[in-house]
All heavy atoms as TSV, in Angstrom:
chain	resi	resn	atom	element	x	y	z
A	1	MET	N	N	3.266	-6.605	2.674
A	1	MET	CA	C	2.239	-7.578	2.494
A	1	MET	C	C	0.896	-6.908	2.241
A	1	MET	O	O	-0.111	-7.549	2.154
A	1	MET	CB	C	2.169	-8.471	3.727
A	1	MET	CG	C	1.421	-9.707	3.470
A	1	MET	SD	S	1.697	-10.822	4.830
A	1	MET	CE	C	0.259	-11.785	4.618
A	2	SER	N	N	0.876	-5.624	2.157
A	2	SER	CA	C	-0.382	-4.937	1.907
A	2	SER	C	C	-0.720	-5.008	0.432
A	2	SER	O	O	0.107	-5.264	-0.411
A	2	SER	CB	C	-0.290	-3.498	2.385
A	2	SER	OG	O	0.748	-2.860	1.696
A	3	GLY	N	N	-1.976	-4.783	0.122
A	3	GLY	CA	C	-2.436	-4.832	-1.259
A	3	GLY	C	C	-3.833	-5.387	-1.308
A	3	GLY	O	O	-4.436	-5.726	-0.294
A	4	ASP	N	N	-4.348	-5.460	-2.521
A	4	ASP	CA	C	-5.701	-5.969	-2.700
A	4	ASP	C	C	-5.725	-7.482	-2.582
A	4	ASP	O	O	-4.819	-8.171	-3.036
A	4	ASP	CB	C	-6.242	-5.557	-4.066
A	4	ASP	CG	C	-6.437	-4.054	-4.173
A	4	ASP	OD1	O	-6.636	-3.411	-3.122
A	4	ASP	OD2	O	-6.386	-3.532	-5.292
A	5	LEU	N	N	-6.787	-7.982	-1.981
A	5	LEU	CA	C	-6.996	-9.416	-1.851
A	5	LEU	C	C	-8.114	-9.792	-2.804
A	5	LEU	O	O	-9.204	-9.237	-2.728
A	5	LEU	CB	C	-7.373	-9.767	-0.407
A	5	LEU	CG	C	-7.629	-11.225	-0.111
A	5	LEU	CD1	C	-6.343	-12.028	-0.308
A	5	LEU	CD2	C	-8.123	-11.399	1.305
A	6	HIS	N	N	-7.844	-10.688	-3.729
A	6	HIS	CA	C	-8.831	-11.100	-4.713
A	6	HIS	C	C	-9.348	-12.479	-4.351
A	6	HIS	O	O	-8.581	-13.437	-4.267
A	6	HIS	CB	C	-8.222	-11.105	-6.115
A	6	HIS	CG	C	-7.690	-9.770	-6.518
A	6	HIS	ND1	N	-8.505	-8.743	-6.942
A	6	HIS	CD2	C	-6.436	-9.272	-6.523
A	6	HIS	CE1	C	-7.777	-7.684	-7.211
A	6	HIS	NE2	N	-6.511	-7.973	-6.957
A	7	LEU	N	N	-10.639	-12.581	-4.121
A	7	LEU	CA	C	-11.261	-13.833	-3.720
A	7	LEU	C	C	-12.146	-14.362	-4.836
A	7	LEU	O	O	-12.746	-13.600	-5.578
A	7	LEU	CB	C	-12.101	-13.629	-2.453
A	7	LEU	CG	C	-11.372	-12.996	-1.268
A	7	LEU	CD1	C	-12.348	-12.741	-0.129
A	7	LEU	CD2	C	-10.249	-13.898	-0.797
A	8	THR	N	N	-12.237	-15.680	-4.917
A	8	THR	CA	C	-13.146	-16.292	-5.878
A	8	THR	C	C	-14.291	-16.934	-5.116
A	8	THR	O	O	-14.240	-17.097	-3.906
A	8	THR	CB	C	-12.421	-17.363	-6.709
A	8	THR	OG1	O	-12.002	-18.412	-5.838
A	8	THR	CG2	C	-11.217	-16.783	-7.438
A	9	ASP	N	N	-15.328	-17.303	-5.831
A	9	ASP	CA	C	-16.488	-17.921	-5.207
A	9	ASP	C	C	-16.353	-19.435	-5.066
A	9	ASP	O	O	-17.241	-20.082	-4.553
A	9	ASP	CB	C	-17.761	-17.604	-6.001
A	9	ASP	CG	C	-18.159	-16.144	-5.863
A	9	ASP	OD1	O	-17.799	-15.539	-4.833
A	9	ASP	OD2	O	-18.815	-15.623	-6.764
A	10	THR	N	N	-15.269	-20.005	-5.527
A	10	THR	CA	C	-15.099	-21.450	-5.404
A	10	THR	C	C	-14.575	-21.782	-4.018
A	10	THR	O	O	-13.699	-21.111	-3.489
A	10	THR	CB	C	-14.120	-21.988	-6.464
A	10	THR	OG1	O	-12.867	-21.348	-6.289
A	10	THR	CG2	C	-14.633	-21.729	-7.868
A	11	ARG	N	N	-15.144	-22.827	-3.450
A	11	ARG	CA	C	-14.721	-23.259	-2.121
A	11	ARG	C	C	-14.291	-24.711	-2.190
A	11	ARG	O	O	-14.941	-25.534	-2.829
A	11	ARG	CB	C	-15.868	-23.113	-1.129
A	11	ARG	CG	C	-16.241	-21.671	-0.906
A	11	ARG	CD	C	-17.310	-21.536	0.116
A	11	ARG	NE	N	-17.684	-20.131	0.198
A	11	ARG	CZ	C	-18.569	-19.670	1.017
A	11	ARG	NH1	N	-19.215	-20.473	1.826
A	11	ARG	NH2	N	-18.850	-18.392	1.044
A	12	PRO	N	N	-13.211	-25.056	-1.527
A	12	PRO	CA	C	-12.773	-26.455	-1.545
A	12	PRO	C	C	-13.776	-27.332	-0.799
A	12	PRO	O	O	-14.445	-26.886	0.131
A	12	PRO	CB	C	-11.425	-26.417	-0.829
A	12	PRO	CG	C	-11.460	-25.181	-0.009
A	12	PRO	CD	C	-12.351	-24.201	-0.737
A	13	SER	N	N	-13.876	-28.564	-1.227
A	13	SER	CA	C	-14.804	-29.471	-0.566
A	13	SER	C	C	-14.212	-30.056	0.719
A	13	SER	O	O	-14.945	-30.483	1.594
A	13	SER	CB	C	-15.199	-30.600	-1.520
A	13	SER	OG	O	-14.039	-31.298	-1.951
A	14	ASP	N	N	-12.901	-30.095	0.810
A	14	ASP	CA	C	-12.239	-30.630	2.002
A	14	ASP	C	C	-11.425	-29.532	2.675
A	14	ASP	O	O	-10.757	-28.751	2.001
A	14	ASP	CB	C	-11.298	-31.777	1.630
A	14	ASP	CG	C	-12.036	-32.974	1.050
A	14	ASP	OD1	O	-13.148	-33.247	1.520
A	14	ASP	OD2	O	-11.499	-33.603	0.135
A	15	PRO	N	N	-11.451	-29.488	4.022
A	15	PRO	CA	C	-10.640	-28.474	4.708
A	15	PRO	C	C	-9.143	-28.748	4.523
A	15	PRO	O	O	-8.729	-29.888	4.357
A	15	PRO	CB	C	-11.037	-28.612	6.173
A	15	PRO	CG	C	-11.885	-29.815	6.286
A	15	PRO	CD	C	-12.225	-30.297	4.924
A	16	VAL	N	N	-8.379	-27.685	4.541
A	16	VAL	CA	C	-6.931	-27.769	4.385
A	16	VAL	C	C	-6.290	-27.058	5.564
A	16	VAL	O	O	-6.750	-26.003	5.980
A	16	VAL	CB	C	-6.486	-27.104	3.066
A	16	VAL	CG1	C	-4.970	-27.063	2.960
A	16	VAL	CG2	C	-7.097	-27.807	1.876
A	17	SER	N	N	-5.226	-27.645	6.093
A	17	SER	CA	C	-4.449	-26.992	7.155
A	17	SER	C	C	-3.041	-26.751	6.644
A	17	SER	O	O	-2.480	-27.572	5.920
A	17	SER	CB	C	-4.385	-27.865	8.409
A	17	SER	OG	O	-5.659	-27.985	8.981
A	18	LEU	N	N	-2.488	-25.633	7.044
A	18	LEU	CA	C	-1.119	-25.280	6.681
A	18	LEU	C	C	-0.374	-24.977	7.971
A	18	LEU	O	O	-0.856	-24.209	8.799
A	18	LEU	CB	C	-1.113	-24.043	5.779
A	18	LEU	CG	C	0.250	-23.431	5.462
A	18	LEU	CD1	C	1.052	-24.376	4.575
A	18	LEU	CD2	C	0.075	-22.088	4.792
A	19	VAL	N	N	0.784	-25.602	8.140
A	19	VAL	CA	C	1.612	-25.344	9.318
A	19	VAL	C	C	2.967	-24.848	8.837
A	19	VAL	O	O	3.598	-25.476	7.988
A	19	VAL	CB	C	1.787	-26.615	10.182
A	19	VAL	CG1	C	2.700	-26.328	11.371
A	19	VAL	CG2	C	0.436	-27.139	10.643
A	20	VAL	N	N	3.388	-23.713	9.371
A	20	VAL	CA	C	4.668	-23.108	9.012
A	20	VAL	C	C	5.444	-22.854	10.292
A	20	VAL	O	O	4.884	-22.373	11.276
A	20	VAL	CB	C	4.445	-21.770	8.260
A	20	VAL	CG1	C	5.771	-21.105	7.938
A	20	VAL	CG2	C	3.620	-21.991	7.014
A	21	ARG	N	N	6.729	-23.181	10.282
A	21	ARG	CA	C	7.593	-22.876	11.428
A	21	ARG	C	C	8.641	-21.876	10.973
A	21	ARG	O	O	9.288	-22.064	9.959
A	21	ARG	CB	C	8.283	-24.143	11.932
A	21	ARG	CG	C	7.346	-25.088	12.597
A	21	ARG	CD	C	8.009	-26.380	12.995
A	21	ARG	NE	N	9.423	-26.220	13.275
A	21	ARG	CZ	C	10.125	-27.043	14.019
A	21	ARG	NH1	N	9.549	-28.075	14.558
A	21	ARG	NH2	N	11.408	-26.850	14.225
A	22	ARG	N	N	8.783	-20.819	11.736
A	22	ARG	CA	C	9.759	-19.775	11.412
A	22	ARG	C	C	10.693	-19.550	12.590
A	22	ARG	O	O	10.274	-19.581	13.741
A	22	ARG	CB	C	9.053	-18.445	11.107
A	22	ARG	CG	C	8.193	-18.487	9.898
A	22	ARG	CD	C	9.058	-18.351	8.676
A	22	ARG	NE	N	8.230	-18.295	7.490
A	22	ARG	CZ	C	8.538	-18.908	6.361
A	22	ARG	NH1	N	9.638	-19.598	6.264
A	22	ARG	NH2	N	7.760	-18.815	5.321
A	23	ARG	N	N	11.953	-19.306	12.279
A	23	ARG	CA	C	12.918	-18.891	13.300
A	23	ARG	C	C	13.098	-17.386	13.129
A	23	ARG	O	O	13.420	-16.907	12.053
A	23	ARG	CB	C	14.242	-19.614	13.140
A	23	ARG	CG	C	14.122	-21.086	13.429
A	23	ARG	CD	C	15.499	-21.716	13.561
A	23	ARG	NE	N	15.349	-23.134	13.796
A	23	ARG	CZ	C	15.136	-23.685	14.978
A	23	ARG	NH1	N	15.061	-22.915	16.040
A	23	ARG	NH2	N	15.016	-24.992	15.118
A	24	ILE	N	N	12.873	-16.668	14.222
A	24	ILE	CA	C	12.925	-15.213	14.188
A	24	ILE	C	C	14.219	-14.743	14.850
A	24	ILE	O	O	14.568	-15.200	15.940
A	24	ILE	CB	C	11.703	-14.609	14.923
A	24	ILE	CG1	C	10.408	-15.221	14.386
A	24	ILE	CG2	C	11.698	-13.094	14.805
A	24	ILE	CD1	C	10.206	-15.098	12.898
A	25	ARG	N	N	14.906	-13.850	14.199
A	25	ARG	CA	C	16.149	-13.321	14.763
A	25	ARG	C	C	15.847	-12.561	16.041
A	25	ARG	O	O	14.861	-11.819	16.121
A	25	ARG	CB	C	16.831	-12.390	13.772
A	25	ARG	CG	C	17.379	-13.108	12.583
A	25	ARG	CD	C	18.111	-12.163	11.668
A	25	ARG	NE	N	18.648	-12.919	10.557
A	25	ARG	CZ	C	18.746	-12.464	9.330
A	25	ARG	NH1	N	18.360	-11.241	9.046
A	25	ARG	NH2	N	19.242	-13.215	8.379
A	26	PRO	N	N	16.680	-12.737	17.061
A	26	PRO	CA	C	16.484	-11.992	18.312
A	26	PRO	C	C	16.396	-10.491	18.039
A	26	PRO	O	O	17.147	-9.945	17.231
A	26	PRO	CB	C	17.739	-12.345	19.133
A	26	PRO	CG	C	18.163	-13.682	18.605
A	26	PRO	CD	C	17.837	-13.643	17.130
A	27	GLY	N	N	15.425	-9.865	18.684
A	27	GLY	CA	C	15.215	-8.440	18.520
A	27	GLY	C	C	14.229	-8.090	17.407
A	27	GLY	O	O	13.830	-6.942	17.270
A	28	ARG	N	N	13.829	-9.066	16.596
A	28	ARG	CA	C	12.918	-8.816	15.471
A	28	ARG	C	C	11.508	-9.361	15.741
A	28	ARG	O	O	10.658	-9.387	14.860
A	28	ARG	CB	C	13.458	-9.461	14.192
A	28	ARG	CG	C	14.882	-9.139	13.811
A	28	ARG	CD	C	15.124	-7.775	13.203
A	28	ARG	NE	N	14.377	-7.439	12.039
A	28	ARG	CZ	C	14.794	-7.543	10.787
A	28	ARG	NH1	N	15.974	-8.032	10.520
A	28	ARG	NH2	N	14.021	-7.148	9.802
A	29	GLU	N	N	11.262	-9.809	16.976
A	29	GLU	CA	C	9.974	-10.409	17.315
A	29	GLU	C	C	8.804	-9.443	17.092
A	29	GLU	O	O	7.743	-9.849	16.637
A	29	GLU	CB	C	9.975	-10.910	18.770
A	29	GLU	CG	C	10.963	-12.012	19.052
A	29	GLU	CD	C	12.342	-11.503	19.460
A	29	GLU	OE1	O	12.579	-10.275	19.435
A	29	GLU	OE2	O	13.184	-12.342	19.810
A	30	GLY	N	N	9.006	-8.174	17.416
A	30	GLY	CA	C	7.948	-7.183	17.239
A	30	GLY	C	C	7.546	-7.037	15.782
A	30	GLY	O	O	6.353	-6.933	15.457
A	31	GLU	N	N	8.523	-7.031	14.881
A	31	GLU	CA	C	8.235	-6.951	13.449
A	31	GLU	C	C	7.463	-8.183	12.983
A	31	GLU	O	O	6.541	-8.086	12.168
A	31	GLU	CB	C	9.534	-6.837	12.652
A	31	GLU	CG	C	10.264	-5.538	12.839
A	31	GLU	CD	C	11.606	-5.567	12.139
A	31	GLU	OE1	O	11.609	-5.665	10.886
A	31	GLU	OE2	O	12.633	-5.515	12.831
A	32	TYR	N	N	7.854	-9.348	13.494
A	32	TYR	CA	C	7.172	-10.581	13.114
A	32	TYR	C	C	5.735	-10.586	13.637
A	32	TYR	O	O	4.821	-11.000	12.935
A	32	TYR	CB	C	7.944	-11.798	13.619
A	32	TYR	CG	C	7.380	-13.098	13.111
A	32	TYR	CD1	C	7.411	-13.397	11.748
A	32	TYR	CD2	C	6.803	-14.016	13.971
A	32	TYR	CE1	C	6.883	-14.577	11.276
A	32	TYR	CE2	C	6.268	-15.198	13.493
A	32	TYR	CZ	C	6.321	-15.479	12.149
A	32	TYR	OH	O	5.797	-16.647	11.668
A	33	GLU	N	N	5.533	-10.103	14.849
A	33	GLU	CA	C	4.174	-10.011	15.399
A	33	GLU	C	C	3.303	-9.096	14.531
A	33	GLU	O	O	2.136	-9.396	14.283
A	33	GLU	CB	C	4.206	-9.486	16.836
A	33	GLU	CG	C	4.740	-10.469	17.848
A	33	GLU	CD	C	3.703	-11.480	18.324
A	33	GLU	OE1	O	2.542	-11.455	17.861
A	33	GLU	OE2	O	4.069	-12.310	19.162
A	34	ALA	N	N	3.866	-7.993	14.051
A	34	ALA	CA	C	3.124	-7.079	13.181
A	34	ALA	C	C	2.759	-7.770	11.862
A	34	ALA	O	O	1.642	-7.626	11.359
A	34	ALA	CB	C	3.927	-5.810	12.917
A	35	LEU	N	N	3.695	-8.535	11.308
A	35	LEU	CA	C	3.434	-9.282	10.086
A	35	LEU	C	C	2.324	-10.311	10.313
A	35	LEU	O	O	1.431	-10.467	9.479
A	35	LEU	CB	C	4.703	-9.976	9.612
A	35	LEU	CG	C	4.564	-10.855	8.378
A	35	LEU	CD1	C	4.236	-10.023	7.156
A	35	LEU	CD2	C	5.836	-11.649	8.164
A	36	LEU	N	N	2.362	-11.014	11.444
A	36	LEU	CA	C	1.319	-11.985	11.766
A	36	LEU	C	C	-0.055	-11.321	11.875
A	36	LEU	O	O	-1.059	-11.857	11.390
A	36	LEU	CB	C	1.631	-12.703	13.082
A	36	LEU	CG	C	2.753	-13.732	13.047
A	36	LEU	CD1	C	3.035	-14.244	14.456
A	36	LEU	CD2	C	2.400	-14.880	12.121
A	37	THR	N	N	-0.102	-10.160	12.488
A	37	THR	CA	C	-1.369	-9.438	12.625
A	37	THR	C	C	-1.944	-9.091	11.260
A	37	THR	O	O	-3.136	-9.297	10.993
A	37	THR	CB	C	-1.167	-8.157	13.460
A	37	THR	OG1	O	-0.718	-8.544	14.764
A	37	THR	CG2	C	-2.448	-7.356	13.581
A	38	GLU	N	N	-1.106	-8.589	10.364
A	38	GLU	CA	C	-1.560	-8.239	9.019
A	38	GLU	C	C	-1.981	-9.483	8.238
A	38	GLU	O	O	-3.028	-9.487	7.575
A	38	GLU	CB	C	-0.456	-7.498	8.269
A	38	GLU	CG	C	-0.900	-6.958	6.936
A	38	GLU	CD	C	0.163	-6.118	6.247
A	38	GLU	OE1	O	1.166	-5.769	6.866
A	38	GLU	OE2	O	-0.043	-5.828	5.049
A	39	ALA	N	N	-1.200	-10.548	8.323
A	39	ALA	CA	C	-1.533	-11.785	7.619
A	39	ALA	C	C	-2.840	-12.378	8.137
A	39	ALA	O	O	-3.684	-12.827	7.351
A	39	ALA	CB	C	-0.399	-12.798	7.768
A	40	ASN	N	N	-3.033	-12.371	9.436
A	40	ASN	CA	C	-4.266	-12.917	10.012
A	40	ASN	C	C	-5.484	-12.119	9.567
A	40	ASN	O	O	-6.550	-12.690	9.319
A	40	ASN	CB	C	-4.185	-12.961	11.534
A	40	ASN	CG	C	-3.233	-14.026	12.019
A	40	ASN	OD1	O	-2.941	-14.984	11.314
A	40	ASN	ND2	N	-2.733	-13.863	13.228
A	41	ALA	N	N	-5.360	-10.806	9.455
A	41	ALA	CA	C	-6.475	-9.984	8.992
A	41	ALA	C	C	-6.836	-10.330	7.547
A	41	ALA	O	O	-8.017	-10.403	7.193
A	41	ALA	CB	C	-6.132	-8.504	9.119
A	42	LEU	N	N	-5.834	-10.558	6.707
A	42	LEU	CA	C	-6.097	-10.941	5.319
A	42	LEU	C	C	-6.707	-12.333	5.238
A	42	LEU	O	O	-7.665	-12.562	4.499
A	42	LEU	CB	C	-4.808	-10.883	4.498
A	42	LEU	CG	C	-4.245	-9.499	4.227
A	42	LEU	CD1	C	-2.868	-9.601	3.578
A	42	LEU	CD2	C	-5.185	-8.707	3.350
A	43	LEU	N	N	-6.165	-13.280	5.990
A	43	LEU	CA	C	-6.690	-14.643	5.978
A	43	LEU	C	C	-8.137	-14.695	6.456
A	43	LEU	O	O	-8.940	-15.470	5.937
A	43	LEU	CB	C	-5.824	-15.558	6.849
A	43	LEU	CG	C	-4.447	-15.902	6.284
A	43	LEU	CD1	C	-3.589	-16.563	7.353
A	43	LEU	CD2	C	-4.585	-16.790	5.061
A	44	ALA	N	N	-8.481	-13.883	7.425
A	44	ALA	CA	C	-9.841	-13.879	7.977
A	44	ALA	C	C	-10.878	-13.466	6.935
A	44	ALA	O	O	-12.057	-13.785	7.084
A	44	ALA	CB	C	-9.909	-12.959	9.185
A	45	ARG	N	N	-10.461	-12.792	5.888
A	45	ARG	CA	C	-11.387	-12.356	4.833
A	45	ARG	C	C	-11.690	-13.448	3.813
A	45	ARG	O	O	-12.568	-13.281	2.972
A	45	ARG	CB	C	-10.802	-11.139	4.125
A	45	ARG	CG	C	-10.688	-9.929	5.042
A	45	ARG	CD	C	-9.924	-8.779	4.449
A	45	ARG	NE	N	-10.263	-8.472	3.068
A	45	ARG	CZ	C	-9.544	-7.686	2.283
A	45	ARG	NH1	N	-8.447	-7.125	2.759
A	45	ARG	NH2	N	-9.904	-7.457	1.054
A	46	ILE	N	N	-10.962	-14.548	3.860
A	46	ILE	CA	C	-11.145	-15.625	2.892
A	46	ILE	C	C	-12.331	-16.493	3.315
A	46	ILE	O	O	-12.369	-16.976	4.447
A	46	ILE	CB	C	-9.867	-16.476	2.775
A	46	ILE	CG1	C	-8.718	-15.611	2.260
A	46	ILE	CG2	C	-10.103	-17.682	1.869
A	46	ILE	CD1	C	-7.380	-16.304	2.262
A	47	PRO	N	N	-13.307	-16.698	2.423
A	47	PRO	CA	C	-14.452	-17.542	2.769
A	47	PRO	C	C	-13.999	-18.945	3.173
A	47	PRO	O	O	-13.139	-19.538	2.521
A	47	PRO	CB	C	-15.263	-17.590	1.468
A	47	PRO	CG	C	-14.848	-16.385	0.706
A	47	PRO	CD	C	-13.411	-16.147	1.076
A	48	GLY	N	N	-14.544	-19.434	4.262
A	48	GLY	CA	C	-14.199	-20.768	4.736
A	48	GLY	C	C	-13.010	-20.821	5.678
A	48	GLY	O	O	-12.695	-21.868	6.234
A	49	HIS	N	N	-12.324	-19.691	5.855
A	49	HIS	CA	C	-11.176	-19.669	6.762
A	49	HIS	C	C	-11.655	-19.993	8.164
A	49	HIS	O	O	-12.625	-19.424	8.653
A	49	HIS	CB	C	-10.497	-18.300	6.738
A	49	HIS	CG	C	-9.298	-18.219	7.619
A	49	HIS	ND1	N	-9.320	-17.550	8.812
A	49	HIS	CD2	C	-8.070	-18.745	7.482
A	49	HIS	CE1	C	-8.126	-17.655	9.374
A	49	HIS	NE2	N	-7.356	-18.372	8.592
A	50	ARG	N	N	-10.986	-20.920	8.825
A	50	ARG	CA	C	-11.425	-21.384	10.147
A	50	ARG	C	C	-10.590	-20.849	11.297
A	50	ARG	O	O	-10.889	-21.124	12.450
A	50	ARG	CB	C	-11.416	-22.907	10.180
A	50	ARG	CG	C	-12.416	-23.496	9.226
A	50	ARG	CD	C	-12.400	-24.979	9.290
A	50	ARG	NE	N	-13.435	-25.522	8.423
A	50	ARG	CZ	C	-13.825	-26.759	8.462
A	50	ARG	NH1	N	-13.277	-27.593	9.326
A	50	ARG	NH2	N	-14.748	-27.179	7.643
A	51	GLY	N	N	-9.553	-20.144	10.998
A	51	GLY	CA	C	-8.757	-19.560	12.075
A	51	GLY	C	C	-7.267	-19.808	11.912
A	51	GLY	O	O	-6.840	-20.628	11.116
A	52	THR	N	N	-6.507	-19.083	12.692
A	52	THR	CA	C	-5.052	-19.189	12.688
A	52	THR	C	C	-4.574	-19.273	14.128
A	52	THR	O	O	-5.091	-18.567	14.989
A	52	THR	CB	C	-4.420	-17.953	12.004
A	52	THR	OG1	O	-4.897	-17.902	10.659
A	52	THR	CG2	C	-2.912	-18.014	11.989
A	53	GLY	N	N	-3.606	-20.126	14.363
A	53	GLY	CA	C	-3.032	-20.252	15.695
A	53	GLY	C	C	-1.528	-20.042	15.653
A	53	GLY	O	O	-0.864	-20.449	14.706
A	54	VAL	N	N	-1.008	-19.384	16.657
A	54	VAL	CA	C	0.430	-19.117	16.762
A	54	VAL	C	C	0.907	-19.648	18.101
A	54	VAL	O	O	0.310	-19.357	19.135
A	54	VAL	CB	C	0.731	-17.600	16.678
A	54	VAL	CG1	C	2.225	-17.334	16.826
A	54	VAL	CG2	C	0.195	-17.015	15.387
A	55	VAL	N	N	1.968	-20.441	18.080
A	55	VAL	CA	C	2.570	-20.926	19.320
A	55	VAL	C	C	3.834	-20.098	19.538
A	55	VAL	O	O	4.835	-20.274	18.845
A	55	VAL	CB	C	2.912	-22.430	19.242
A	55	VAL	CG1	C	3.538	-22.906	20.540
A	55	VAL	CG2	C	1.668	-23.235	18.899
A	56	ARG	N	N	3.753	-19.182	20.484
A	56	ARG	CA	C	4.896	-18.320	20.751
A	56	ARG	C	C	5.895	-19.054	21.650
A	56	ARG	O	O	5.492	-19.779	22.556
A	56	ARG	CB	C	4.434	-17.029	21.412
A	56	ARG	CG	C	3.702	-16.134	20.424
A	56	ARG	CD	C	2.916	-15.039	21.099
A	56	ARG	NE	N	2.263	-14.183	20.119
A	56	ARG	CZ	C	1.116	-14.491	19.515
A	56	ARG	NH1	N	0.484	-15.617	19.791
A	56	ARG	NH2	N	0.588	-13.663	18.629
A	57	PRO	N	N	7.188	-18.866	21.404
A	57	PRO	CA	C	8.193	-19.553	22.226
A	57	PRO	C	C	8.200	-19.031	23.654
A	57	PRO	O	O	7.828	-17.889	23.914
A	57	PRO	CB	C	9.510	-19.237	21.521
A	57	PRO	CG	C	9.246	-18.028	20.715
A	57	PRO	CD	C	7.790	-18.030	20.379
A	58	ARG	N	N	8.605	-19.897	24.560
A	58	ARG	CA	C	8.749	-19.474	25.962
A	58	ARG	C	C	9.887	-18.463	26.051
A	58	ARG	O	O	10.848	-18.537	25.284
A	58	ARG	CB	C	9.072	-20.680	26.841
A	58	ARG	CG	C	7.975	-21.702	26.875
A	58	ARG	CD	C	8.394	-22.849	27.742
A	58	ARG	NE	N	9.748	-23.247	27.318
A	58	ARG	CZ	C	10.232	-24.460	27.410
A	58	ARG	NH1	N	9.515	-25.405	27.925
A	58	ARG	NH2	N	11.446	-24.742	27.008
A	59	PRO	N	N	9.806	-17.536	26.993
A	59	PRO	CA	C	10.879	-16.532	27.114
A	59	PRO	C	C	12.266	-17.152	27.274
A	59	PRO	O	O	13.231	-16.626	26.746
A	59	PRO	CB	C	10.473	-15.741	28.352
A	59	PRO	CG	C	8.991	-15.869	28.400
A	59	PRO	CD	C	8.697	-17.260	27.886
A	60	ALA	N	N	12.370	-18.288	27.945
A	60	ALA	CA	C	13.680	-18.908	28.157
A	60	ALA	C	C	14.276	-19.449	26.861
A	60	ALA	O	O	15.477	-19.637	26.763
A	60	ALA	CB	C	13.549	-20.037	29.174
A	61	SER	N	N	13.460	-19.700	25.850
A	61	SER	CA	C	13.963	-20.285	24.605
A	61	SER	C	C	14.133	-19.242	23.505
A	61	SER	O	O	14.277	-19.590	22.352
A	61	SER	CB	C	13.008	-21.380	24.128
A	61	SER	OG	O	11.772	-20.815	23.752
A	62	ARG	N	N	14.146	-18.002	23.827
A	62	ARG	CA	C	14.197	-16.945	22.817
A	62	ARG	C	C	15.548	-16.828	22.107
A	62	ARG	O	O	15.672	-16.096	21.147
A	62	ARG	CB	C	13.832	-15.598	23.430
A	62	ARG	CG	C	12.421	-15.570	23.960
A	62	ARG	CD	C	11.608	-14.585	23.229
A	62	ARG	NE	N	10.287	-14.510	23.853
A	62	ARG	CZ	C	9.197	-14.292	23.185
A	62	ARG	NH1	N	9.258	-14.112	21.898
A	62	ARG	NH2	N	8.041	-14.240	23.786
A	63	SER	N	N	16.583	-17.559	22.558
A	63	SER	CA	C	17.870	-17.458	21.869
A	63	SER	C	C	17.786	-18.049	20.466
A	63	SER	O	O	18.407	-17.549	19.549
A	63	SER	CB	C	18.959	-18.149	22.677
A	63	SER	OG	O	18.644	-19.522	22.831
A	64	THR	N	N	17.016	-19.097	20.270
A	64	THR	CA	C	16.752	-19.668	18.951
A	64	THR	C	C	15.261	-19.925	18.829
A	64	THR	O	O	14.811	-21.066	18.811
A	64	THR	CB	C	17.531	-20.975	18.735
A	64	THR	OG1	O	17.217	-21.885	19.764
A	64	THR	CG2	C	19.021	-20.739	18.661
A	65	PRO	N	N	14.472	-18.866	18.790
A	65	PRO	CA	C	13.014	-19.033	18.836
A	65	PRO	C	C	12.458	-19.683	17.568
A	65	PRO	O	O	12.881	-19.369	16.467
A	65	PRO	CB	C	12.495	-17.619	19.007
A	65	PRO	CG	C	13.552	-16.758	18.404
A	65	PRO	CD	C	14.853	-17.473	18.673
A	66	CYS	N	N	11.532	-20.579	17.760
A	66	CYS	CA	C	10.798	-21.166	16.663
A	66	CYS	C	C	9.340	-20.857	16.878
A	66	CYS	O	O	8.802	-21.073	17.970
A	66	CYS	CB	C	11.040	-22.677	16.625
A	66	CYS	SG	S	10.202	-23.448	15.252
A	67	TRP	N	N	8.680	-20.300	15.895
A	67	TRP	CA	C	7.284	-19.865	16.001
A	67	TRP	C	C	6.433	-20.697	15.050
A	67	TRP	O	O	6.272	-20.341	13.883
A	67	TRP	CB	C	7.169	-18.401	15.603
A	67	TRP	CG	C	7.898	-17.440	16.482
A	67	TRP	CD1	C	9.225	-17.411	16.753
A	67	TRP	CD2	C	7.333	-16.338	17.186
A	67	TRP	NE1	N	9.523	-16.355	17.573
A	67	TRP	CE2	C	8.379	-15.680	17.854
A	67	TRP	CE3	C	6.044	-15.844	17.303
A	67	TRP	CZ2	C	8.173	-14.572	18.635
A	67	TRP	CZ3	C	5.834	-14.725	18.077
A	67	TRP	CH2	C	6.895	-14.096	18.736
A	68	PRO	N	N	5.839	-21.797	15.493
A	68	PRO	CA	C	4.911	-22.537	14.631
A	68	PRO	C	C	3.607	-21.747	14.458
A	68	PRO	O	O	3.072	-21.195	15.404
A	68	PRO	CB	C	4.645	-23.828	15.401
A	68	PRO	CG	C	5.726	-23.910	16.428
A	68	PRO	CD	C	6.118	-22.511	16.730
A	69	VAL	N	N	3.134	-21.674	13.223
A	69	VAL	CA	C	1.884	-21.000	12.882
A	69	VAL	C	C	1.046	-21.983	12.078
A	69	VAL	O	O	1.528	-22.586	11.135
A	69	VAL	CB	C	2.138	-19.729	12.036
A	69	VAL	CG1	C	0.834	-19.067	11.644
A	69	VAL	CG2	C	3.045	-18.768	12.769
A	70	SER	N	N	-0.214	-22.160	12.468
A	70	SER	CA	C	-1.105	-23.018	11.698
A	70	SER	C	C	-2.331	-22.225	11.285
A	70	SER	O	O	-2.805	-21.374	12.027
A	70	SER	CB	C	-1.517	-24.245	12.513
A	70	SER	OG	O	-2.306	-23.862	13.602
A	71	THR	N	N	-2.796	-22.495	10.080
A	71	THR	CA	C	-4.004	-21.838	9.603
A	71	THR	C	C	-4.887	-22.884	8.942
A	71	THR	O	O	-4.413	-23.828	8.361
A	71	THR	CB	C	-3.688	-20.669	8.652
A	71	THR	OG1	O	-4.869	-19.935	8.392
A	71	THR	CG2	C	-3.060	-21.120	7.366
A	72	ARG	N	N	-6.200	-22.704	9.100
A	72	ARG	CA	C	-7.172	-23.653	8.550
A	72	ARG	C	C	-8.201	-22.907	7.746
A	72	ARG	O	O	-8.544	-21.815	7.991
A	72	ARG	CB	C	-7.884	-24.397	9.690
A	72	ARG	CG	C	-6.887	-25.219	10.488
A	72	ARG	CD	C	-7.383	-25.591	11.869
A	72	ARG	NE	N	-7.645	-24.525	12.818
A	72	ARG	CZ	C	-6.742	-23.761	13.399
A	72	ARG	NH1	N	-5.493	-23.910	13.123
A	72	ARG	NH2	N	-7.076	-22.847	14.258
C-alpha cells in the first residue's frame, strides 16, 4: 500500500463517511493492524479528513473476528 499520494485542491461540499467490515483470518491480526496503521497515515494527509475509527473484536469473539472500520 506504499507509494505516492496525489491530492487535488478540490474539496467536497458535503462530508462523506465510509464504513468497511473485514473478517481477518486467525493469526493474521498483526498484519491487519499494520495495514490499518499505514492506511490511517495516508488518509490523515487528505485535506478535510476527519478521522478513522476501528472497532476491534472482543478477545472471546476472535474465532470469526469482524473488524468494522469507519473513515470520515
